[in-house]
C-alpha positions in Angstrom: 65.5 58.4 89.5 69.2 57.6 90.3 71.4 59.0 92.4 74.7 58.8 91.4 77.5 59.6 93.9 80.2 61.1 91.6 83.2 60.9 93.8 82.8 56.9 94.0 82.2 57.0 90.4 85.9 58.9 89.7 87.2 56.3 91.8 86.0 53.3 89.8 86.1 54.7 86.5 89.6 55.3 84.3 91.5 58.1 84.4 90.1 59.3 80.7 90.8 62.1 78.6 88.9 65.1 80.5 91.2 64.3 83.3 94.4 64.5 81.7 93.2 67.9 80.5 93.1 69.2 83.8 96.6 67.8 85.1 97.8 69.3 81.7 95.8 73.1 82.2 96.9 73.1 86.3 100.5 71.6 85.1 100.9 74.8 82.9 99.2 77.1 85.4 102.2 75.6 87.9 104.9 76.3 85.1 104.2 80.0 85.4 103.7 79.9 89.5 107.2 77.9 89.1 109.3 80.4 86.9 108.0 83.6 89.0 109.2 81.8 92.3 112.5 80.8 91.2 113.1 83.9 88.5 114.1 86.0 91.7 117.1 83.8 92.9 118.1 83.9 89.2 118.5 88.1 89.7 119.9 88.2 93.1 122.9 87.9 92.9 122.5 91.0 89.5 120.5 93.1 91.5 123.2 93.2 94.6 125.4 94.5 92.8 123.1 96.8 90.9 121.4 98.3 94.1 124.5 98.1 96.7 122.4 95.8 98.9 123.8 93.8 101.9 123.0 90.3 101.8 119.9 91.0 104.8 118.8 93.4 102.6 118.7 91.0 99.8 116.9 88.4 102.1 114.5 91.2 103.5 113.9 91.6 99.4 112.7 88.1 98.5 110.8 88.0 101.7 107.8 90.4 100.1 107.0 88.0 97.7 106.8 85.4 100.3 104.8 87.7 102.8 102.2 88.2 100.0 102.2 83.9 99.6 101.4 83.6 102.8 98.3 85.8 102.4 97.3 84.6 99.4 97.0 81.5 100.9 95.2 82.1 103.9 92.6 84.5 101.9 92.1 82.9 98.6 92.5 79.6 99.4 89.1 79.9 102.3 87.5 82.3 99.2 87.6 78.9 97.1 85.6 77.1 99.2 82.7 80.0 98.7 83.1 81.2 95.4 84.6 78.0 93.3 88.0 76.4 92.1 88.0 78.4 88.4 87.6 81.7 89.9 89.4 81.6 92.8 92.7 80.0 90.5 91.7 82.6 87.1 92.0 85.4 90.3 95.3 84.0 91.7 96.5 83.6 87.9 95.6 87.2 86.7 97.6 88.8 90.3 100.7 87.0 89.9 101.2 87.5 86.3 100.5 90.7 85.6 102.5 92.0 88.9 105.6 89.7 87.4 105.6 92.0 84.2 105.2 95.0 86.5 108.6 94.0 88.5 110.5 94.1 85.0 109.6 98.2 85.7 111.0 98.4 89.3 113.7 101.2 89.4 114.3 100.8 93.1 113.9 98.2 96.1 110.9 99.7 97.6 109.3 99.7 93.8 110.3 96.2 94.0 109.0 95.1 97.1 105.4 96.1 95.9 105.1 94.3 92.9 106.8 91.0 94.5 104.2 91.2 97.3 101.2 91.9 95.1 102.8 88.7 92.5 103.3 86.7 95.9 99.7 87.1 96.8 98.6 85.3 93.4 101.1 82.4 93.8 100.1 81.9 97.5 96.1 81.3 96.0 97.2 79.4 93.2 98.5 76.4 94.7 96.2 75.1 96.9 93.4 75.7 94.8 94.8 73.6 91.5 95.6 71.1 94.4 92.5 70.5 95.4 90.6 70.5 91.6 93.1 67.6 90.9 92.5 65.8 94.0 88.7 65.6 93.2 89.1 64.6 89.6 92.0 61.8 90.3 91.0 58.5 91.4 91.9 57.8 94.6 94.4 54.9 93.3 96.3 57.4 91.5 95.6 60.4 93.3 99.2 61.0 94.9 100.8 60.1 91.2 98.6 62.5 89.2 99.2 65.7 92.1 102.7 65.2 91.8 102.5 65.3 87.6 100.8 67.9 87.9 102.7 69.9 90.6 106.0 68.7 88.7 105.1 72.2 86.2 106.5 74.0 89.3 109.8 72.2 89.2 109.5 73.2 85.0 108.7 76.6 85.7 111.9 77.0 87.7 114.1 75.1 85.1 112.9 77.9 82.4 113.8 80.2 84.9 117.7 79.2 85.6 118.0 78.3 81.7 116.8 81.9 80.5 118.9 83.4 83.5 122.0 81.7 82.1 121.3 83.1 78.4 119.3 86.7 79.8 121.2 88.3 82.4 124.3 88.0 81.5 123.9 90.2 78.2 120.7 92.0 78.9 120.1 92.4 82.7 117.6 91.4 85.0 114.5 92.9 83.8 113.6 90.9 80.6 113.6 87.9 82.9 110.1 89.8 84.4 109.1 91.3 80.8 108.3 87.6 79.7 105.7 87.3 82.2 103.4 88.8 79.6 103.6 86.1 77.5 101.4 83.4 79.9 98.7 86.2 80.5 97.8 84.7 76.9 96.3 81.4 78.9 94.2 83.3 80.9 91.4 82.8 78.3 91.8 79.3 77.7 91.8 78.9 81.4 88.1 80.2 81.3 86.8 78.5 78.8 88.4 75.0 79.7 89.4 74.8 83.5 86.1 72.8 84.7 85.0 73.7 87.9 85.2 71.8 91.2 82.4 68.8 90.8 81.3 69.2 94.2 81.2 72.9 94.7 78.5 72.6 91.8 76.6 70.3 93.8 76.4 71.9 96.8 75.3 75.2 95.0 72.5 73.2 93.3 74.1 73.5 90.0 73.1 70.0 88.8 73.1 71.0 85.0 76.4 72.1 85.0 77.8 69.5 87.0 76.1 66.6 84.7 78.0 68.1 81.3 81.2 67.7 83.6 80.3 64.2 84.3 79.3 63.2 81.2 82.2 63.9 79.9 84.5 62.7 82.7 82.2 59.5 82.0 80.9 59.1 78.5 79.9 55.5 78.0 77.8 55.9 81.4 74.6 58.2 79.9 72.5 59.7 82.7 68.8 60.1 82.7 66.7 63.3 82.6 66.0 62.8 86.6 69.1 61.2 87.8 70.5 63.5 90.7 74.4 63.8 91.0 75.7 63.6 94.3 79.4 64.0 96.2 79.8 61.9 99.4 81.4 64.4 101.2 79.4 67.3 99.5 77.8 68.3 102.7 80.6 68.1 105.3 81.2 70.7 107.7 81.6 74.5 107.3 85.2 75.8 105.9 85.8 77.0 109.0 90.0 76.4 110.7 88.0 74.7 113.6 86.9 71.9 111.6 90.8 71.0 110.5 91.2 69.8 114.4 88.1 68.2 114.4 87.7 63.8 113.9 91.3 63.1 115.5 92.9 65.4 113.4 94.5 67.6 115.8 98.1 65.7 115.9 98.3 65.2 112.4 97.4 68.9 111.6 100.0 70.4 113.6 102.6 67.9 112.6 101.6 68.8 108.9 102.0 72.4 109.7 105.7 71.8 111.2 106.6 69.9 108.5 105.3 72.6 105.6 107.0 75.3 107.6 110.2 73.5 107.8 110.1 72.5 103.9 109.4 75.8 102.6 111.9 77.3 105.0 114.3 75.0 102.6 112.5 75.8 99.6 113.0 79.1 99.3 116.5 79.4 101.0 117.7 77.2 98.9 116.0 78.6 95.4 117.0 82.2 96.7 120.5 81.5 98.0 122.3 78.5 96.1 123.7 80.5 92.9 125.0 83.2 95.4 126.6 80.8 97.7 128.2 78.5 94.8 129.4 82.2 93.5 131.3 83.0 96.5 132.5 79.3 96.9 134.1 79.3 94.0 132.0 78.0 91.5 131.7 80.0 88.1 128.1 81.9 87.3 127.0 79.3 84.6 127.8 76.5 87.1 125.8 78.5 89.9 122.6 78.7 87.9 123.3 75.4 86.3 122.3 74.2 90.0 119.4 75.7 90.4 118.4 74.1 87.1 119.4 70.8 89.0 117.8 71.8 92.0 114.5 71.9 89.8 115.0 69.0 87.8 115.5 67.1 90.7 112.3 68.1 92.1 110.3 67.6 89.5 111.5 63.9 89.2 111.3 63.4 93.1 107.7 64.2 92.9 106.9 62.1 90.4 108.4 59.3 91.9 107.2 60.3 95.1 103.7 60.6 93.4 104.0 56.9 92.3 105.8 55.3 95.5 103.3 56.9 97.5 100.4 55.5 95.7 101.8 52.1 96.3 103.5 52.6 99.7 101.5 55.3 101.2 102.5 58.7 101.4 103.8 59.5 104.8 106.4 56.8 104.7 107.7 58.1 101.3 108.0 61.4 102.9 109.7 60.3 105.8 112.6 59.0 103.6 112.6 61.8 101.4 113.3 64.1 104.2 115.8 62.2 106.1 117.5 62.2 102.2 116.9 66.2 102.2 119.3 66.3 105.7 121.9 64.0 104.1 123.1 65.7 100.6 122.4 69.2 102.1 125.2 68.8 104.5 127.5 67.1 102.2 126.6 70.2 99.7 129.2 72.0 102.0 132.4 69.4 101.5 132.5 71.7 98.4 132.2 68.9 95.9 133.7 68.8 92.5 130.8 69.8 89.9 129.9 66.5 89.3 129.1 65.2 92.5 127.4 68.9 93.5 125.0 68.9 90.8 124.1 65.2 92.1 123.9 66.4 95.6 121.6 69.7 94.5 119.3 67.0 92.3 119.1 64.9 95.5 118.1 68.2 97.4 115.7 69.4 95.1 113.7 65.9 94.7 113.5 65.8 98.6 112.2 69.2 99.3 110.8 70.5 96.3 109.3 67.4 95.5 108.4 66.5 98.9 106.4 70.0 98.8 104.5 68.7 96.6 104.0 65.6 98.6 102.9 67.0 101.7 100.2 69.2 99.9 98.9 66.0 98.7 99.1 64.3 102.2 97.4 67.6 103.2 94.3 67.3 100.3 93.9 63.3 101.5 93.5 64.3 105.3 90.7 66.5 104.2 87.3 66.2 103.3 85.7 68.2 100.1 84.1 70.8 102.2 87.4 71.9 104.2 89.8 70.9 101.8 90.7 74.1 100.3 91.0 75.8 103.7 93.5 73.1 104.8 95.1 73.6 102.0 95.3 76.9 102.4 96.0 77.0 105.5 98.7 74.0 105.5 100.4 76.5 102.9 100.1 80.0 105.1 101.9 78.6 107.7 104.3 77.2 105.8 104.6 80.9 103.9 105.8 81.7 107.5 108.8 79.4 107.2 109.1 80.6 103.3 109.5 83.7 104.6 112.2 82.6 107.0 114.3 80.7 104.6 115.8 83.6 102.4 116.2 86.5 105.4 118.1 83.5 107.5 120.1 82.5 104.5 120.8 86.5 104.2 121.9 86.6 108.1 124.0 83.6 108.4 126.2 84.5 104.8 126.2 87.8 106.5 128.0 86.2 109.5 131.0 84.9 106.8 130.5 81.4 108.6 132.7 78.3 106.6 130.7 76.9 103.7 130.3 73.6 105.5 128.6 75.1 108.5 126.2 76.8 106.6 125.2 73.7 105.2 125.0 71.8 108.3 123.0 74.4 109.8 120.6 74.7 106.5 120.1 70.9 107.3 118.7 71.1 110.6 115.0 71.9 109.1 115.1 68.7 107.0 116.0 66.7 110.1 112.7 68.2 112.1 110.8 67.3 109.6 111.6 64.0 109.1 110.6 63.5 112.8 107.3 65.4 112.9 106.1 63.3 109.3 107.1 60.1 111.4 104.9 61.5 114.4 102.1 62.1 111.5 102.8 58.5 109.9 102.3 57.0 113.4 99.2 59.0 114.4 97.9 58.3 110.5 98.0 54.7 111.3 96.9 54.6 114.4 93.7 56.7 113.6 93.0 54.5 110.6 93.1 51.4 113.4 90.7 53.1 115.6 87.9 53.5 112.9 88.7 50.1 111.9 87.9 48.6 115.3 84.9 51.2 116.3 81.6 49.5 116.5 79.5 49.9 114.1 
């Protein structure tokens, strides 16, 4: 009887058709997720005019979905460690697509808040589970690249939201932007049919037959004998508890990642919520302001893919530090009121180094923790980040209500990026020190 470690087998093997299917399915889910998140920024100027909202009220309106995301990440991330990633992903997807569809029927800010909160629960649960699943099926040498490629679907969703906003909102208003959420619901049967469960979860549950069927699809060239037993090198780790995130020399690195998540998501949701409105008030046309949201997300997609590839080659922490430094510079320069061409370039860089970096942070968390607490680690990092996401739109509304000069606003917006650069530099140094200590420890 052989004992086959599936984790080692995946790391040694090639990235085949089955794993590409996982990338495609998770990427499609994140397209829908990204659309749900960024559609709010496209409709915000229309909601302000239709419901007579002040800027602080509009910022608070946006924050309800982000409250939902925080709770969704904290609850559905750890829940999936117990019920399985596939069920966690399906529950999350059903929650946010249904609630997004219902948002189109809202007739008041109060109804809008309730539906956006429920949608946020699903969005917050989907991200950590999709990242954890993809991280498990990708070989270590390609892990950052594949997670980033999958997560680029999030930026594609934002681009779709911006593109549809340009064509739909001026002629038909904001409601149809939410009605289109009925279309992605058709994906749910495909997800339940094709999306695989976590191999590590199946092995921990003693479901060897299911695990063997999936493993045979990953490596069809290696036939399994009837008495072969699959194992997972991390399958007998500690329980999925928050305390475990701070053990084994991970305290400083966990805290620095949380701080980076907080600042990064603050920036992502500040820009996605207020960038079109700010640019309209600065004198740019409505079409140009919505195109800036498209440019922001296009940059996020390009930045994530490039960053994942560079991270696999040079180490994710180094790339993330550089990305955050570039984010601080580009955001500050947007406030100089550049011409349209330079504006779109700066917004592209800002998207690459904020949305793109968010994706790299998820990959960094997935690499820091072992399987048994990976979804918990991702869920808590994402949950802490959601606090920043709540602060972002609210802070934007308060700052814009004070009518500060454009340049001053964007200088303030650049501060979280600078803080994140310092935090990830500390993380990189601590990570390097931990590896050195492990290498020098006596056998």
